[in-house]
C-alpha positions in Angstrom: 21.5 41.9 58.4 21.3 42.1 55.8 24.6 41.4 54.8 24.9 41.7 50.7 27.1 40.2 48.8 28.3 40.9 45.3 30.2 38.5 43.5 30.7 39.3 39.4 32.9 37.6 36.9 36.2 38.6 35.9 36.3 41.9 33.9 33.0 42.3 34.2 34.1 45.9 36.0 35.4 47.1 32.5 31.4 47.0 31.7 29.2 47.6 34.7 30.5 50.6 37.4 30.9 48.2 40.2 31.9 50.8 42.8 28.4 52.7 41.6 26.6 49.2 41.6 27.3 48.1 45.0 26.8 51.8 46.6 23.3 52.0 44.7 22.2 48.7 46.1 23.4 49.5 49.6 21.6 53.3 49.8 18.5 51.2 48.4 18.7 48.2 51.4 19.8 51.0 53.9 17.5 53.8 53.1 14.1 51.9 52.0 13.0 51.4 55.0 12.6 47.4 55.5 15.4 46.9 57.5 17.8 48.8 60.4 20.2 51.1 58.4 22.9 50.4 60.5 22.5 46.6 60.2 23.5 46.3 56.2 27.0 45.0 54.7 27.8 45.1 51.4 30.6 44.4 49.5 31.7 43.5 45.7 34.4 41.5 44.8 35.8 39.7 41.7 36.1 36.2 40.7 39.7 35.8 40.3 38.7 32.9 37.2 34.7 32.7 35.9 33.5 30.8 32.9 30.0 32.5 31.6 28.1 30.5 29.3 29.7 29.9 26.1 32.8 31.3 27.7 33.0 33.9 25.3 35.5 36.9 26.3 32.5 39.3 26.5 30.3 37.3 28.5 29.5 38.9 32.0 28.2 37.8 35.2 26.8 39.4 38.4 25.3 37.5 41.0 23.7 39.6 44.1 23.0 37.4 47.2 21.2 39.0 50.5 21.7 37.2 53.5 19.4 38.0 56.6 18.2 36.9 59.6 14.9 34.5 59.6 11.5 36.1 60.6 10.6 39.0 58.2 6.8 38.1 55.6 7.7 36.5 52.2 6.4 39.7 50.7 8.8 42.0 52.6 11.7 39.8 51.6 10.2 39.8 48.1 10.1 43.9 47.9 13.4 44.3 49.7 14.7 41.9 46.6 13.1 43.6 44.2 14.6 46.7 45.5 18.0 45.2 44.6 17.7 43.9 41.7 16.3 47.3 40.6 19.0 49.5 42.3 21.6 47.1 40.0 19.7 47.0 37.3 19.7 51.0 37.1 23.2 50.8 37.0 24.0 48.1 34.3 20.9 49.4 32.3 24.1 50.0 29.5 25.7 46.6 29.9 22.7 45.4 29.8 21.3 46.8 26.8 24.6 45.9 24.9 24.0 42.2 26.0 26.2 39.3 26.7 25.8 40.0 30.8 23.8 38.5 33.3 22.0 40.1 36.3 20.5 38.3 39.8 19.5 38.1 43.1 19.1 36.1 45.4 18.0 35.9 49.0 19.0 33.6 52.0 18.2 33.6 55.5 20.9 32.7 57.9 20.0 30.2 60.6 21.1 31.7 63.8 22.1 29.1 65.5 24.8 28.4 63.0 26.2 31.5 62.8 28.2 33.9 65.5 29.7 37.0 65.8 31.1 39.9 67.3 30.2 43.6 66.8 32.2 46.7 68.1 30.4 49.8 66.2 29.8 52.6 67.6 
């Protein structure tokens, strides 16, 4: 861990380069020195249906969720989350400046008592 899930409203990819944003966030976390680089997993998915604010057709939202194992100090988690938002903001800057885009990042700790996995990476 961490696992990074980037959810975005339908059509947001027309205003934000989601592939570039996904890579930017992944690289920033992977190469930032706060987590084991080989443990980072990042994916993005578009909402099949979404409503944003007053439902103006130009409104879009990008929600980044960082899920990680417990045990890191609060300052490390804040630093990681700030890096995630900064990387995303760098890519989304033109759309943010144009308006009608929301960008948010949250961090959740996974409970190891309720998470099971099999990993077979070489």
